[in-house]
N, C-alpha and C positions, 0 to 999 in steps of 0.2 A: 504494500500500500504506500503510495507516494503522498507525502504531505504537501498539499498544494496551496492552502490558504483557507479563507473563511467563506463557506457556502458555495459549493459547486452548483451552478444553475443551468448549464447546458454542456453538451459534449458532442462534437461532430468531427468527422474525418473529411478532409479535402486534399486530394493529391496524396503526397507522402507524409502529410502532417496531421496530427491530432490536436484539436483545439478544445480547451476547457475554459468555460466562462466561470470565473471566480468572483461572484457578485459582490460580497461585502469586503473583499480585498481590492476591488476596483481594477482588475486586470484580466486579460485573456492569456492563459498559459498555452504556449505552443510547444508541442513535443514531436519527436520522431515517431511515426505511427508503428514502426516495427519494434522499437526498443523502449518507447515512452520516456526517452531521455530529453531533458530540457533543451530547447532551442532558444526561446526568448519569451519575454512577457510584453504584452501590448497594454498600455495604461488607458483605461476607459472607465470613467466614474460610474459606479452603480450599474455595471453592465449586466445584461439579462439573457439575450438569446442570439443565435447565429443563423445566417443564411448565406449561401454561396452562389455566385453566378459569374461566369466568364473571367475567372482569375481574380475575383474580388470577394472578400468576406464582408458581410454587413452585420453589424452588431448593434442591437437596441440598447439604449442607455437611459436611465432615469435622470441622468445629468445633475444629480445633486446628492446630498447626504442620505443615509439610510434612516429615515424617520418620517412619522406622520406629520404632515404640514399642510394646512389648508391653502397656504400660499406657495406650495411647491411649484417650481418652474416647469415649463414644457420640457419634454424629453427630446432625444434626437436619435438618429441612426448614424453610426460611424461607418465610413467606407475604408476598408483596409486592403492594401495591395498585398496579395499573398506571395509575391516574389520578394519584395523588400520588407514585408511585415510591418509596414508603417501606416498610420492613419493619414489618409490623403484628403479626406473631405468629410463634412458632416451635413445632415439635413434635419432641420427641426420638424417634429411631428406633434403628436398629442401629448397628454399627460401620462407619465409612467408607462411607456411602450413595452410590450411583451413580445410574444412570438410573431414570426413573419413567414410569409410564403411568397414565391415568385411565380408569376404567370406572364408568359411572353416577355415584354420589356418593362413590366410593372412589378414593383415590390409593395406588398400589402403588409401593414403593420397594425397589430391589435393594440389599441390604447386603453389602459385600465383606469387611470386616475385614482389608483388605490391609495395613494398617500393623501388624497384630498377628500376622504370620506367625511360627510355623506355625499359630497359633490363629485361623484364619479364621472370620468369621461365615458362617452358612449359611441366612440367613432373608430373606424378603421382608416388610417392614412394610406393614400395611394401615391407612390413615388415613381416618377419616370426615371428609369435607370440610365437613360442616355444623358439627361441633363442633371440628374440627381437632385431633383426638386420635387416637393410635394405638389401634386396637381389637383388633388381633391381630398375631401373627407367624406366617408360614407357613414351615416348614422345607422347603428346596428342595435345595441343594447348596452346597458351599463356594465362597467367593470369587466371588460373583455380580457381574455388571457390566451387561450390555445388556438392554433390554426393548423389545418391540413388542407391539401388541395388534391382533387381526384383527376383522373385522366380526361374527364370532360370539361375541366376548367371550373368546376364548382368548388368554392372555398367554404370549409366548415370552420365556424368560429364559436368558441365557448364564451359564455357570460357567467360570471360567478354570482350574479345577483348582489343583494345587499346583506345577506346572512340573517335577515329579519323577515320581511314580507315579500320581497321580490326573489323568486327562486332562480337557481342556476338553470341555464338552458343552452341549446345548441341551435345555431342559425346557419343558413346557407346564403352565400353571395355568388352571383354569376359573374365571373371575371370578364365576360364579353360585354356586359352592360354596366358592370359595377353597381348592381342593384341587389338589395336583399330580396331573395325570392321565396324563402321559406323559413319558418320556425319549426323545427322538428318536435312534434308533440311529445311531451313527457320524456325528454332525454337530458337530464342533468349531466354536467360535464366538468370533471376536474382535470382530466387528461384524456387524449385520444391518440391512436396510432392506426395508420391506414396500410392495409396490405391487399393488393388487388382491389376488389369491390367491397371488402369488409372493413368497416370502420369500428375498431374496438374502442369502447368508451367506458371508463370507470368514473364514478363520482363519489367523492367523500364530502358530502354537503353538510356544512355546519349550520346550525340554527341557534341563535342567541335566545330564542323563545324556549327551546327545550334543553339547551346546553349539551347537545349531543350531535354526532354525525349520523347521517343516513347514507349507507354505502350501497352502491349498485354497480353491476357489471353488464354491459349490453353490447350487442353487435348490430350496427346499422348497415344494411345492404344499400350501397350507393346507386346501384343500377335499378333495383326494385323499389328504391325509395321507401324502405320499410324497416322496422326493427325486427330482426329475425330471432333474437333471443334476448331475454332479460337477465341471463346469467351465463357468461361464457366459461365459467368454471363449473364442470359437470360432476365432480366427485365429492363435493361437500367440503373441500379443503379451504374454501374461502372463509370458513369459520376460524381458520388458523391465522388469518391475516387481520392485524389490528387496524393499521392505517395504510391502505394501498397508496403508493407514492410514485409509481412509475410503471409504464407498460410499453412493451416493444414486441414485434413479431419478426422472427427469422424469415426473410423473404423466400428462402429456398426450401426450408423444411416445414414452414408454417407453425413450427413450435412458437409459443408465446411466453413471455416473461413478465412477471409481476413482482414489484418490490414492496416491502413492508417497512415503514419507518418506525414501527413499534411506538415508543414514547418520545421519540425525537432526540433523546439524549444518550441512548445506549445503542450498541450495534444492531443493525436491522437484518432483514432476510431478503434473499433473492430466490424466487420460486420459478422453476421451469415446468411448462405444461406442454403436453402433446397437442397437436392441432384439434384433437377431439375434446380437449379440456380436462385431461387427467394429469395430475401432477407426476412428474418424472423424478425430479430431485429438488433439493433446497440447499442453500449455502448461507452461512453467516457473512455479513458484509461489514463495512464501516457504518458510521452514523448516517441516517437519512439517505439511503440509496435511492436514486431517482432517475439517472440518465444512462443511455446506452449508445454504443456506436459499433456497428458490424463492419468487419473487413474480411476480405479473402486473402490478405497478405499473411505470410507465415511469420508469426511473432517470434522474436528472439528472446531468450531467457534474460531475466533481470540480472545484471552484474552486481 
C-alpha cells in the first residue's frame, strides 16, 4: 500500500501513467502504470475527478479550501498536458464541480454546490474543448455528482438531493440536444458504472429525518430503458456490506466489484462477484476503498 496523501477521490489510467486524485492534499499523483512508482505531482486545489481526451487530462476542482461556505467561489476544470504534466489552462464552471464525461468535442461537468448548502447548484456545465470555454449550462437537479455516458450519447447524471425532503435521483441528458430528456423513476444514485447496456447503480441514501441510510443495488438497461433488477447481488451477501462505496465491472469477464467503507475509519473490504451476482472472494483493503482502474498491462512487483 502506497501512502499517497489525504482522501483519494479518483483513479484513472491514460497511456502508460496512473493518475490518482488526492482531494484534501490538493494534488494529482502521477505514477508509472506498471510499477506504481512516483513520476510527479500536479498541484490543483481541492481536486475531484479526471477525464481524458486527445492527450489532455481534465481535472475538476472546487478551487478553494475544504469547508462548508455559503460564499464558496465557483469551481473550475484544469487542463493538463499529459506529455509535460503541467496545467496549461483553466475554465470556470459551476459551484463545486464533480464528475465529467466527454461527448464529441464537448466536456460535461456535474456541478454540486455542496459547500453552499442549502443553496445547491443544479447545473451541468458544457465546455467546448476546442476553445476550452464554457458554452452553456444545463439545469438538471440539485447537488449533482456522478456521470456516465452510453454508446448512444445519453448522459446519466446523479443528484444527491438535499438529504431531507428532496430524494436522490438519476436523470438523462441527450448530448445531441443538451436537453434533459428523462428522470429515471425511483432510481436513487450514489455511484454508477456502465458496462455494455447495463448501468449498475448503488445508492447509500442518507436521511436526516431518520438518521439512517437506505441502501439499494439496481441495474438499468440503457437500451430497454428499464430497471431490470432491484438487487444485482443475488446470494444474500449484500447483508455483509455496511456502506457500499465503490462499484466497477470487469469489461471482459463481466465480474463486478463492490467496496465497503465499513465505519470510514478502519480498513474496508473489496468484494468480487461473478456476472451472475454470486460472491467469489473478498479482501481487506485500506480505509474507505472507493476507486478502480483496469489495465491489460503486466504489472511489475513492488520493489
